[in-house]
C-alpha positions in Angstrom: 0.0 0.0 0.0 2.8 2.3 1.0 4.6 1.5 -2.2 1.6 2.4 -4.3 1.2 5.7 -2.4 4.8 6.7 -3.0 4.5 5.9 -6.7 1.4 8.1 -7.0 3.3 10.9 -5.2 6.2 10.7 -7.6 3.9 10.7 -10.6 2.0 13.7 -9.3 5.2 15.5 -8.5 6.5 14.8 -12.0 3.4 16.0 -13.6 3.4 19.2 -11.5 7.0 19.9 -12.4 6.4 19.1 -16.1 3.3 21.3 -16.1 5.2 24.1 -14.3 8.0 23.9 -16.9 5.5 23.9 -19.7 3.9 27.1 -18.4 7.2 28.8 -18.0 8.3 27.8 -21.5 4.9 29.0 -22.9 5.2 32.3 -21.1 8.7 32.8 -22.4 7.6 32.0 -25.9 4.7 34.5 -25.7 7.1 37.1 -24.4 9.5 36.5 -27.2 6.7 36.6 -29.8 5.4 39.9 -28.3 8.9 41.3 -28.4 9.5 40.3 -32.0 6.2 41.8 -33.0 7.1 45.1 -31.4 10.5 45.1 -33.3 8.7 44.2 -36.5 6.3 47.1 -36.0 9.2 49.4 -35.3 11.0 48.2 -38.3 8.0 48.6 -40.5 7.5 52.1 -39.2 11.2 52.9 -39.9 10.8 51.6 -43.4 7.7 53.5 -44.0 9.2 56.8 -42.7 12.3 56.2 -44.9 10.2 55.6 -47.9 8.2 58.8 -47.4 11.4 60.7 -46.8 13.0 59.5 -50.0 9.8 60.1 -51.9 9.6 63.8 -50.9 13.3 64.4 -51.4 13.0 63.0 -54.9 9.8 65.0 -55.6 11.5 68.2 -54.3 14.6 67.6 -56.5 12.4 67.0 -59.5 10.5 70.2 -58.8 13.7 72.2 -58.5 14.9 70.8 -61.8 11.7 71.7 -63.6 11.6 75.2 -62.0 15.1 76.0 -63.0 15.4 77.7 -66.5 16.2 75.4 -69.3 19.5 76.2 -71.1 19.2 78.6 -74.0 19.4 76.9 -77.4 22.7 77.5 -79.1 22.1 79.7 -82.2 23.0 78.1 -85.5 25.0 79.6 -88.3 23.2 79.6 -91.7 23.3 81.1 -95.2 20.9 82.3 -97.8 21.2 83.8 -101.3 19.7 86.8 -102.9 19.3 87.2 -106.7 17.8 90.0 -108.7 16.4 90.3 -112.2 16.7 86.6 -112.7 14.8 86.4 -116.0 18.1 88.0 -117.4 18.7 90.1 -120.4 15.7 92.4 -121.4 13.9 91.2 -124.5 14.7 87.5 -124.0 12.4 84.8 -122.8 14.5 82.0 -121.4 13.1 78.7 -120.4 13.1 79.0 -116.6 15.6 81.5 -115.3 18.7 83.3 -116.7 21.0 80.4 -117.9 24.2 81.7 -116.2 22.3 81.8 -112.9 21.0 78.3 -113.3 24.5 77.2 -114.0 25.3 78.2 -110.4 22.7 76.0 -108.8 25.2 73.4 -107.8 27.3 76.1 -106.2 24.2 77.2 -104.2 23.5 73.7 -103.1 27.1 73.2 -102.1 27.0 76.3 -100.0 24.3 74.6 -98.0 21.9 77.6 -98.1 18.8 77.5 -95.9 16.7 79.6 -98.3 16.9 82.0 -101.2 15.1 85.2 -102.2 14.6 86.3 -105.8 14.2 90.1 -105.7 11.9 90.6 -108.6 11.7 90.5 -112.4 11.8 86.8 -112.1 9.9 86.3 -115.3 9.6 88.5 -118.4 5.8 88.6 -118.7 4.2 86.8 -115.8 2.4 84.2 -118.0 1.4 80.8 -116.7 4.1 79.3 -119.0 6.7 81.6 -117.4 5.8 80.5 -113.9 5.6 76.8 -114.7 9.1 77.0 -116.1 10.4 78.8 -113.0 8.8 76.3 -110.7 10.3 73.4 -112.7 13.9 74.7 -112.5 13.7 75.8 -108.8 13.2 72.1 -108.0 16.9 71.6 -108.6 17.7 73.8 -105.6 17.9 72.1 -102.2 16.3 75.1 -100.4 13.0 77.0 -100.3 12.9 80.1 -102.5 10.8 83.2 -101.8 9.7 85.8 -104.4 9.9 89.6 -103.9 8.0 90.5 -107.0 9.0 93.1 -109.6 7.0 95.0 -112.2 7.4 92.3 -114.8 6.1 89.6 -112.4 3.0 91.7 -111.8 1.9 91.9 -115.4 -0.7 89.4 -114.2 -1.2 89.9 -110.5 -4.3 87.6 -110.1 -2.4 84.7 -111.7 0.6 85.2 -109.4 -1.5 85.5 -106.3 -3.6 82.4 -107.2 -0.3 80.4 -107.4 1.8 81.9 -104.6 -0.4 84.0 -102.3 0.1 87.5 -101.0 3.0 89.5 -102.3 4.1 90.9 -98.9 4.7 88.7 -95.9 7.2 87.9 -93.1 8.7 85.0 -91.2 11.2 84.2 -88.5 14.2 82.0 -89.5 16.7 81.1 -86.8 16.1 84.2 -84.6 16.2 86.5 -87.6 13.2 88.4 -89.1 12.6 88.2 -92.9 10.2 90.7 -94.5 9.2 90.7 -98.2 7.5 93.8 -99.5 5.7 94.7 -102.8 6.2 98.3 -103.9 4.3 97.6 -107.1 1.0 97.9 -105.3 1.2 101.7 -105.0 3.8 103.2 -107.4 6.9 102.4 -105.2 5.1 103.4 -102.0 4.6 101.1 -99.0 1.2 102.3 -98.0 -2.3 101.3 -96.7 -2.6 97.7 -95.5 1.0 96.9 -96.5 2.3 99.7 -94.3 0.1 98.5 -91.4 1.4 95.0 -91.9 5.0 96.3 -91.8 4.4 98.3 -88.7 2.8 95.4 -87.0 5.4 92.8 -87.8 8.2 95.2 -86.6 6.2 95.8 -83.3 5.5 92.1 -82.7 8.7 90.5 -84.0 11.3 93.1 -84.8 12.5 93.8 -81.3 13.0 90.1 -80.6 15.0 89.4 -83.7 18.8 89.5 -84.0 18.8 90.8 -87.5 16.1 92.1 -89.8 16.3 91.3 -93.6 14.0 93.2 -95.9 13.5 92.4 -99.6 11.8 94.3 -102.4 12.4 94.8 -106.2 12.8 98.6 -106.8 15.7 100.6 -105.2 13.3 102.5 -102.9 16.2 104.5 -101.4 17.0 106.1 -104.8 16.0 109.6 -105.4 17.2 112.2 -107.9 18.1 114.6 -105.1 19.9 112.3 -102.6 23.3 110.6 -102.5 22.1 107.7 -104.5 21.1 109.8 -107.5 24.0 108.6 -109.6 23.3 104.9 -109.1 21.9 103.6 -112.4 18.8 101.5 -112.2 17.2 99.2 -114.7 14.0 101.2 -114.7 12.0 103.9 -113.1 8.7 102.4 -114.4 5.6 103.4 -112.5 7.5 105.4 -109.9 5.5 108.2 -108.3 7.1 111.7 -108.2 7.6 111.3 -104.5 7.6 108.1 -102.5 7.4 107.4 -98.8 10.6 105.3 -98.2 12.5 108.0 -96.4 9.5 109.6 -94.7 7.6 106.5 -93.4 9.4 103.2 -94.2 13.1 103.8 -93.2 12.2 105.6 -89.9 10.4 102.4 -88.8 13.8 100.6 -88.8 16.0 103.6 -87.8 15.1 103.5 -84.2 15.6 99.7 -83.7 18.5 98.2 -81.9 18.7 95.5 -84.6 21.0 95.4 -87.6 18.7 95.9 -90.7 19.6 94.7 -94.2 17.6 95.8 -97.2 17.9 94.1 -100.6 16.7 95.3 -104.0 16.9 93.6 -107.4 16.2 96.2 -110.1 19.8 96.6 -111.3 22.3 94.9 -113.5 20.1 94.0 -116.5 21.9 95.9 -119.2 24.7 98.3 -120.1 22.6 101.3 -118.9 22.4 100.1 -115.3 25.0 99.3 -112.6 25.8 95.7 -111.7 25.4 96.1 -107.9 25.6 98.6 -105.1 26.2 98.7 -101.4 25.9 101.3 -98.6 25.8 101.3 -94.9 24.7 103.9 -92.4 23.7 103.7 -88.7 22.0 100.3 -88.2 21.0 99.9 -91.9 22.7 98.3 -94.8 21.5 98.6 -98.4 22.3 96.1 -101.1 21.3 95.9 -104.7 22.2 93.0 -107.0 21.1 91.8 -110.5 21.9 90.1 -113.7 21.3 90.2 -117.5 24.1 92.6 -118.6 26.7 89.9 -119.1 30.1 90.6 -117.7 28.9 92.0 -114.3 26.1 89.5 -113.7 26.0 88.5 -110.0 24.1 87.3 -107.0 24.9 87.4 -103.3 25.5 84.8 -100.6 24.6 86.1 -97.1 26.2 84.2 -94.2 25.1 84.6 -90.7 27.3 83.1 -88.0 26.4 81.8 -84.5 26.6 85.2 -83.0 24.3 86.8 -85.6 27.1 88.6 -87.4 26.3 89.0 -91.1 28.8 88.8 -94.0 28.4 88.9 -97.8 29.9 87.1 -100.7 29.4 88.6 -104.1 29.3 85.8 -106.7 30.1 86.5 -110.4 28.1 84.4 -112.8 30.5 84.6 -115.7 34.1 83.4 -116.0 36.1 80.9 -113.9 36.6 83.2 -110.9 33.4 83.5 -108.9 35.0 86.4 -106.9 36.0 88.4 -110.0 33.8 91.3 -109.0 35.6 91.8 -105.7 34.1 92.4 -102.2 30.6 93.8 -102.0 31.6 96.0 -99.1 34.3 97.7 -101.1 31.7 99.4 -103.4 32.0 103.2 -103.6 28.9 105.3 -104.5 29.3 107.1 -107.8 
């Protein structure tokens, strides 16, 4: 009996010890789980805060980058050509343009010109046949060509405008302003809607441009009483006794900070006219160039460098030396 009682006591003691050990182990496990959970929560909070911090730093940096001014585009150098009286010798009707000028198309393409301007008397009579031929030969140039119309071109104004649009207009090219005018509308005057257009484009675009290039056919600066009176023109056809170049047109450019270059093309057609001319005063440069006479036939390359500085290259159409006529800037008024 006593043996049984002792055995029961030992079993009870063992169970009590085992149960007590189990409870202690369970409590320790729970405490560790609770501790790990707290650390996990702290870790998650740290990760969350870090993510938010990185997000806002990145956003702030992005905003700063977008708010900062973008670098100014680097201006590009470029070239264009100007050619006057391109139908050539008076009394002839060439197929297309004056042959010696067409022979220089490869030179123009090799010069990598951005554009060209024909300063009037492009065709002899302004017929549909004339303009079809001009369009066909200009396809051999690798640049866009603009027309500043002359009196011969306006023999049929409705036909011209139906093909090419208005005869006065303007555009910006690589930070420079180009303006094409039509003095044929009002006897060599720039008046009415055309004068309003000129004032408006100067007001809206002139002050922002580096250079201003203006093109027309007639030598509007010529007058029988001023310093240009001895320059021999192709023609004075349809010129009013007095015109408004010096009273209304030139003053629009005189007060600008820009360099202004004006080109005319009614010169160089025959022995009775000069081959070209050049003059410079204040901020204005005047250039006239033409062809048809033969020996002195010419056109002009205009080169604009990255800074906006303008230079000229006078190209002789005849002979082996394209620089046979010398430098345009060396011209002396007669």
